[in-house]
C-alpha positions as CSV (number, residue, x, y, z in Angstrom):
1,M,0.3,0.0,-0.1
2,P,1.6,3.8,-0.9
3,V,2.2,6.4,1.4
4,E,2.0,9.9,-0.7
5,W,2.8,12.8,0.0
6,R,2.3,15.8,-2.4
7,F,4.8,18.9,-2.2
8,S,3.9,22.6,-3.2
9,P,7.2,24.7,-3.8
10,D,7.5,25.9,-0.4
11,D,7.3,22.3,0.6
12,V,10.0,21.5,-1.0
13,A,12.5,24.6,0.3
14,R,11.4,23.6,3.5
15,L,13.0,20.2,2.8
16,R,15.2,19.1,5.7
17,F,17.4,16.6,7.2
18,A,17.3,15.5,10.7
19,F,19.0,13.1,13.0
20,S,18.0,11.4,16.0
21,P,19.4,9.2,18.6
22,M,16.2,8.3,20.3
23,W,15.1,6.9,16.3
24,E,18.2,5.2,16.8
25,L,18.1,3.7,20.6
26,V,14.7,2.7,19.5
27,T,15.1,0.9,16.9
28,S,18.3,-0.7,18.0
29,L,16.0,-2.8,20.6
30,R,14.8,-5.0,17.9
31,V,18.3,-5.6,16.0
32,L,18.7,-6.8,20.0
33,R,15.7,-9.5,19.8
34,A,16.7,-10.8,16.9
35,P,20.2,-10.3,15.6
36,A,19.9,-12.9,12.8
37,R,17.7,-10.7,10.5
38,H,20.8,-7.9,11.6
39,S,24.2,-9.6,11.1
40,L,25.8,-6.4,10.6
41,H,25.7,-5.4,13.9
42,L,26.8,-8.2,15.7
43,P,29.9,-6.7,16.7
44,W,27.4,-4.2,18.4
45,L,25.6,-6.9,20.4
46,R,28.2,-9.1,21.0
47,A,29.5,-5.4,23.1
48,V,26.6,-4.2,24.8
49,R,24.5,-7.9,25.5
50,P,27.0,-8.8,28.6
51,R,26.2,-5.6,30.5
52,L,22.0,-6.2,29.9
53,R,21.8,-9.2,32.4
54,D,20.6,-6.9,34.7
55,L,18.0,-4.6,33.0
56,D,14.2,-5.4,32.6
57,L,13.8,-4.3,29.2
58,A,10.5,-7.1,28.9
59,E,7.7,-3.2,29.2
60,L,9.7,-2.1,25.8
61,F,10.3,-5.4,24.4
62,A,5.8,-6.0,24.5
63,L,5.6,-2.2,23.1
64,L,8.3,-3.1,20.3
65,P,7.7,-5.5,18.6
66,L,9.8,-7.3,15.8
67,T,7.4,-6.1,12.9
68,G,4.8,-3.7,12.4
69,Y,3.8,-0.4,14.4
70,I,6.0,0.9,16.7
71,P,4.1,3.7,19.5
72,D,4.6,7.1,17.4
73,F,5.8,8.9,21.2
74,L,8.9,7.1,21.5
75,T,10.5,8.0,18.6
76,P,8.8,11.9,17.7
77,P,10.3,13.6,14.7
78,P,13.0,15.7,15.4
79,D,12.8,19.2,16.3
80,T,15.7,20.1,15.6
81,P,18.8,19.3,13.0
82,L,20.7,18.5,15.9
83,P,18.9,16.6,19.3
84,D,20.6,15.6,21.5
85,F,19.1,12.4,23.8
86,A,18.3,13.9,26.7
87,A,16.2,16.6,24.7
88,E,14.2,13.7,22.4
89,L,14.1,11.3,26.5
90,E,12.2,14.7,27.7
91,R,9.9,15.3,25.0
92,V,9.1,11.5,25.6
93,R,8.2,12.6,29.3
94,L,5.8,15.0,28.0
95,T,3.8,12.5,25.8
96,P,0.2,13.2,26.6
97,P,-1.5,9.8,28.4
98,D,-4.4,9.4,26.5
99,M,-2.4,9.6,23.1
100,A,0.3,7.5,24.6
101,S,-2.5,4.7,25.5
102,E,-4.3,5.5,22.6
103,E,-1.2,4.3,20.3
104,V,0.2,2.0,22.3
105,A,-3.4,0.1,21.8
106,S,-2.6,-0.6,17.6
107,V,0.5,-2.1,18.7
108,R,0.7,-6.2,17.4
109,T,2.4,-7.2,20.6
110,A,3.5,-10.5,21.8
111,D,2.8,-9.6,25.5
112,P,-1.0,-8.3,26.1
113,E,-1.0,-8.3,29.6
114,A,2.0,-6.0,29.6
115,V,0.3,-2.8,27.4
116,A,-2.6,-3.5,29.1
117,R,-0.5,-3.0,32.4
118,F,0.4,0.5,30.6
119,R,-2.7,1.8,29.4
120,D,-4.5,0.4,32.9
121,D,-2.0,4.2,34.1
122,P,-0.6,5.5,31.0
123,A,0.8,8.6,33.1
124,K,3.1,6.3,34.9
125,G,3.6,3.8,32.0
126,V,5.2,6.9,30.2
127,Q,7.4,7.9,32.8
128,R,8.3,4.0,33.3
129,V,9.1,3.5,29.8
130,A,11.0,6.6,29.3
131,D,12.9,5.9,32.6
132,R,14.3,2.6,31.0
133,L,15.2,4.3,27.6
134,Q,17.3,6.5,30.0
135,D,18.9,2.7,31.8
136,Y,19.3,1.4,28.1
137,W,20.8,4.3,26.6
138,T,23.7,4.8,29.4
139,A,23.9,1.1,29.9
140,A,24.5,0.2,25.8
141,F,24.4,2.9,23.2
142,E,25.7,6.3,24.8
143,E,29.6,5.5,24.7
144,F,29.0,4.6,20.8
145,W,26.7,7.6,19.9
146,P,30.0,9.7,18.7
147,R,30.3,6.8,15.7
148,I,26.7,6.3,15.0
149,H,27.0,10.0,14.7
150,G,29.1,9.9,12.3
151,L,27.7,7.5,9.6
152,L,25.0,9.8,9.1
153,D,26.6,12.6,9.2
154,A,28.3,11.6,6.2
155,D,25.6,10.3,4.6
156,V,23.2,13.9,4.8
157,M,26.7,15.4,3.9
158,W,26.8,12.9,0.5
159,R,22.9,13.5,-0.1
160,S,23.1,17.3,0.4
161,R,25.8,17.6,-2.2
162,R,23.2,15.5,-4.4
163,L,20.1,17.8,-3.6
164,A,22.2,21.6,-4.3
165,A,23.6,19.6,-8.0
166,G,20.3,18.2,-9.1
167,G,17.3,18.6,-6.9
168,V,14.6,16.9,-5.6
169,R,14.8,14.2,-7.7
170,E,18.2,13.5,-7.3
171,L,18.0,13.9,-3.9
172,F,15.4,10.8,-4.4
173,A,16.6,8.9,-7.5
174,D,18.6,6.2,-4.5
175,L,17.4,6.9,-1.6
176,H,15.9,3.4,-1.1
177,A,14.3,1.3,-3.6
178,S,10.3,1.5,-1.9
179,V,10.4,5.4,-2.4
180,A,10.1,7.9,-5.7
181,W,9.7,10.7,-6.5
182,H,6.9,11.6,-9.6
183,G,6.3,15.2,-10.3
184,D,5.5,17.3,-6.9
185,R,4.2,13.5,-5.6
186,L,6.7,11.5,-2.9
187,I,6.0,8.4,-2.3
188,T,6.6,5.1,-0.8
189,V,5.0,1.9,-0.2
190,K,4.2,0.5,3.3
191,E,1.8,-1.1,5.4
192,C,-0.4,2.0,5.4
193,D,-2.7,3.8,3.0
194,F,-2.1,7.5,3.6
195,S,-2.2,10.6,1.2
196,G,-1.5,14.5,2.0
197,D,0.0,17.2,1.6
198,I,3.0,18.1,3.2
199,G,2.4,21.3,4.6
200,G,3.7,23.1,7.6
201,D,7.3,22.4,8.1
202,G,8.2,20.8,5.7
203,L,9.5,17.0,5.2
204,V,11.9,15.7,7.5
205,L,14.7,13.4,6.8
206,V,16.4,11.3,9.4
207,P,19.5,9.2,8.0
208,S,19.2,5.6,10.3
209,A,21.8,2.8,11.3
210,F,19.4,0.9,13.0
211,G,16.7,0.8,11.0
212,W,18.5,-0.1,8.3
213,P,17.1,-2.4,5.4
214,D,13.8,-0.5,5.6
215,V,12.4,2.6,6.1
216,S,9.8,4.3,8.2
217,I,7.7,6.7,7.9
218,M,5.3,9.2,10.2
219,Y,2.5,11.8,9.7
220,E,-0.3,13.9,11.5
221,P,-0.5,14.6,14.4
222,Y,3.3,14.2,13.8
223,R,5.5,16.7,11.9
224,P,6.1,14.0,8.5
225,M,8.8,11.8,8.9
226,L,11.0,9.9,6.5
227,S,13.6,7.6,8.2
228,Y,16.4,5.9,6.0
229,P,18.8,3.8,5.8
230,A,22.2,5.5,5.8
231,R,24.9,5.0,3.1
232,G,28.3,3.7,4.0
233,I,26.1,1.0,7.1
234,G,28.5,-2.4,6.3
235,T,31.5,0.3,7.5
236,L,29.7,1.5,10.8
237,W,31.8,-1.7,12.6
238,S,34.3,-2.8,10.1
239,G,37.2,-1.9,12.3
240,G,36.3,-4.9,14.7
241,A,35.1,-4.8,18.5
242,P,32.7,-2.0,18.7
243,C,34.5,1.3,20.2
244,T,34.9,2.9,23.4
245,P,35.0,-0.1,25.3
246,N,34.7,0.6,29.3
247,A,38.2,-0.2,29.8
248,L,39.3,2.2,27.3
249,S,37.2,4.9,29.1
250,A,39.2,4.2,32.3
251,L,42.3,4.5,30.3
252,I,42.9,7.4,29.3
253,G,38.7,8.9,30.2
254,R,35.6,9.2,29.1
255,T,35.5,12.0,26.9
256,R,39.2,11.3,25.1
257,A,37.4,7.6,24.3
258,Q,34.4,9.7,22.8
259,I,36.7,11.9,20.7
260,L,39.6,8.8,19.8
261,V,36.7,6.9,18.5
262,A,35.0,9.9,16.1
263,L,38.1,10.7,14.6
264,E,37.8,7.5,12.3
265,D,37.8,9.9,9.7
266,P,39.0,13.0,9.0
267,V,37.5,16.1,11.4
268,S,37.4,20.0,12.6
269,T,37.6,20.5,15.6
270,T,34.1,22.5,15.2
271,A,32.7,19.4,14.0
272,L,33.7,17.6,16.6
273,A,32.3,19.7,19.1
274,R,29.1,19.9,18.1
275,R,28.7,16.0,17.2
276,L,29.7,15.8,20.9
277,D,27.9,18.5,23.2
278,L,31.0,19.7,23.5
279,T,32.7,22.9,23.6
280,P,35.4,23.3,21.1
281,G,38.1,24.9,23.5
282,A,37.5,21.4,25.4
283,V,37.5,19.6,22.5
284,S,40.9,21.1,21.1
285,Q,42.7,20.4,25.0
286,H,41.6,17.0,24.2
287,L,42.5,17.3,20.8
288,T,46.5,18.2,22.2
289,V,46.8,15.2,24.7
290,L,45.2,13.0,21.7
291,S,48.1,13.9,19.4
292,D,51.0,14.5,22.4
293,G,50.1,11.0,22.8
294,G,51.1,10.1,19.4
295,L,46.9,8.7,18.7
296,V,45.9,11.3,16.3
297,T,47.4,13.4,13.3
298,R,46.2,16.6,12.1
299,Q,46.9,18.0,8.7
300,R,45.5,21.2,7.2
301,L,43.3,21.3,4.5
302,G,42.5,25.1,2.8
303,R,41.5,27.0,6.5
304,E,40.3,23.9,8.6
305,V,42.8,21.6,10.4
306,L,41.8,18.1,9.8
307,Y,42.1,15.3,12.7
308,R,42.3,11.6,13.0
309,R,43.8,9.1,14.5
310,T,46.9,7.5,13.9
311,S,47.6,3.7,13.5
312,V,48.2,3.3,17.9
313,G,44.9,5.3,18.3
314,D,43.3,2.4,15.9
315,T,44.2,-0.7,17.8
316,L,43.3,1.4,21.5
317,A,40.2,2.4,19.5
318,C,39.1,-0.5,17.9
319,G,41.2,-3.2,20.3
320,A,42.5,-4.3,16.7
């Protein structure tokens, strides 16, 4: 069944990209439960599973079936290009209980008792689910986010150039096999039937690592959003084991470990600070220490200085 969005000229001008750590976190729960379907994430799975033994994820699993509808309040469309996890989690916490209950009622779950408990008191259910998402983020996702963000950032840069060079038609030409641009309409094939104008603030395009290989959509009453598989997903864990193990954080400090992980590809101080939600001054200080220790190298490119890991840095970051 098709989903069809109609674009006016203003809608095309309002088309934008954004990242969503909450979207990645929520979709990773499906990867956690069905590793055979997501073998490219096996290095991450091997790293995080031992950490989750004492974390009760039963209610989250009940609300997130392996296929089909996910309650929209768990993955609100990004309202800024670079939202952080804390801001997105707060949006989840502020979900009206009636809305959450109505959305949960549409879930095809294998645990109807858990859904019934949520709907008996949706206000407490929302807070309980948000608390568990926070716990899961801290245990299994936070330290890997810089690496995931780097992949998503590279996708947006590439597609932005496509949009600038060839317009909307060029942008959507290879976004996904199920997505096609026809004149003033964007059509995608999903398990629902919807047709409407984009309107409002326009469509948000959200690249995803853990949503691979599918596209996902949201529409009214939410802002229109289309999440698609990021380019280069097969290289996400290509360095071996996922980076920033606890041992590395203990060795050089958590922030420096995050910076070292994020430097798999050349990046400037400013871009790195934006990606990690740090000040450029703080990033510069950490880069100086890492450079003096032989873990990072620098190279000037025009007016920018780009930093990248050395082979020693690669060995520490990826456990090679």
